[in-house]
N, C-alpha and C positions, 0 to 999 in steps of 0.2 A: 883770175879773180882779183879785183882790186883790194887794197888793204882795208878800206872802210867796210866793204861787204864781208870780207873774211872776219873782221872784228865783230860785226853784228851777228854773224853766225856763231862765233865762239861765245859771245855773250848770251845768246838765246839757248845754246847748248848747255851752258852752265845753269841757267835759270830752269830749263826743263828737267835737268838732272836733280836740281835742288827740290823741285816740287815733287818729283817721284820719291825722293828719300824722305821728305816731310810726311808724305802719305804712308810710307812703309814703316817708318820708325819714330815718327813724331818730330815736331819742330824743335823742341828743346833738346832732344837727344842727338840731333844732327849737327855736325860741325862743318865749318868750311873745308877742313881737311878731308872729311868724309866725302863731301861734294866733289872736290878736286879729284880724289881717288876714283870715285865712281864715274866721273866724266872723262877720265883718262888724260888729264892735263895737270900741269904743275900748280902747286899752291900759289906760286908767284903770279901766274897768269890769272888765276881766280881772283886774287887780291886786286889785280889791275882793273877788273870790271866791278867787283863787289868787295868792298873792304870789310863789310859786316853782313851778317845774315839778314838784318833788318832791311838792308838795301835790296835784297832779293825780293822781299815781300812788297816793298815800295814799287819795284819794277813791275810786279804782277798787278798791283792795284792800278798803276798807270796804264798798263796794257788793256785791262778790262774796261777802264774808263774810256779809253780811246775807242774801243769796240762799241760801247754803248752809244757814244756820241755819233759814230758813223752810222750805226743801225737806225737811230732816230731820224737821221736825215732822209732815210729811204721810206719812212712811213707815209702812206697815202693820207690825203685829207679825209677825215672821218670824225664822228662825234668824239668828244673828249674822253669819255670812259673807254671807248673802244681803242683809241690810240694809246692810252695809258697802259691798258692790259696787254696790248700788242707789244709795247716797249718792254714790259716785264717779261713776257714770254721770250723775247729776243735776248734779254739779259740772262735769263736762266739757261737758255741754249748755249750762250757763250761761256757760262760758268761750268757747264756740264763736264767738259774734259778735266776740269780742276777740282771736281767735287771732293775727292778724297783729300787732296792737299788742303783745300779750304777747311775741311773738317778738322784736319790736324792743327790748323791755325786758330780754331774756334776759341780756345781759352784765351790766347793772347789778344785776339780781336775784340773780346768783350771785357778785357781787363782795363779799367780806366787809367791805370798807371803805366800801361805798356805803350811803347812807341807805335805798336801795331794796332792800337785801339781804333776801331772804325769811327768812333765819335771823339777821338782825341785831337789835340792841337796839331799834331804832325799831319793828320789826314784832312785837315780843314780845307786846303786848296782843292783836293779831289772832291770833297763833299760839295764845295761851291760849284764845281763843274757839273756834277750830276744834278744838283739843284737846277742849274741853268738849262740842262738838257730837258728836265721835266717841265720847266717853264715853257720851253719851245714846244713840247708835246701839247701843252694847253693852248698856247697862243695861236698855233697853226691848226687847231681843231676846227671843225665846221660849226661848233657852238661855243666859241670862247667866251668866258666871262669878262667882266671889267678888269682893269689892270690890277687894282688892289687885291681883288679876290683871286685873280690868276696867280699872283705871288704867294698868297696864303695857301692856295691849293698845291702849288709846286712844293712847298715845304711839307704839306700833308702827304703828297705822293712820294716824296723821298723817304719819309718815315715808313710808309707802307712798303716801299721797295726793300728797305733793310729788313723789315719784319717778315716779308715773304721769303727772302733769302734765308733767314734764320729758320723759318718753318721748313723750307725745302731741304736744308742741310740735315735736319732731324727727321725728315719724312722717310719712314721705312716701308711704306706701302708699295706694292708692285709698280715699278716705273714712276714712282712718286705721284700716283693717281690723286692722292688727297691734295697735293699742291695744285694740280690742274683744277680740281673742284673749288679750291680756295680762290683761284684766279677767276673762274666763272662767277662765283659769288661776289667777288670784288667788283667785277664789271657791272653786274646787275645792281649792286648797292650804289655805285657811283652814278648810274643813270638816274636813280631816285634823288641822290644828293644834288645833282646839277639843278633840278627843278626846285628842290627844297630850299636852296640857297637864295632863291628869289624872295623868301620870307625873311623879314628883318630879324626875328628871334634866332633863326637858324644861322643867318649870316653873322650875327653877334657872337654866337657860340663858337663858330669857326675862328673868328678873330681872337677870342679869348684863348682857345686851344693853341693857336699859333704863337701867341704871346708867351705861352708856357714852353713849348717845344722848339720854337724858332731859334733861340740862341744855340741850341745843340745841333740842329739839322741844317740850318742855313745861317751860320754866324756872321757872314759878311753882309747879309741882307737885312736881318731883323734884330 
């Protein structure tokens, strides 16, 4: 095994161990020393890959973003609403193995002062990438809107993406059935929205909404 591959395996092992401990005892109670002990490696080697706990979460965010980008590339051409909800389902399927760990990070992820805030400055580059992914979902649909509206809808879709994940994390119904129902409802609603956006009052309302939420969900674009 070459040195690079061995290093990647060690890094992934540390990350997997950290996520397990975050799920079991909480993010704030877990130390890098705990992670090193559980992983069966030295604290020095742990520091070589992750100098702080925050870097572990940044690595998780990066991994999940890469998975979402790759999954969207495989989506077939279909109506916009169908492609968007299909992308959401793929994202949730990728998050499923990390559900407990993400639940443990819930507080920090929603704290606007935390480095781990999903809407904070630190995560802005990843948000831009997810925004771009949803823009691609729209542009490659069988019913794409005009450029300006596509960009506005990409911002709206990203805000829905985060809202659905929040709902899913809190969903205690069997096999998160309520989340599946929410996704079905979302798809049906977006079908209606696609046609409604042809009406000037609806289009203006979308623009007004994006002016409000855009700086938070797509800071590099709006």
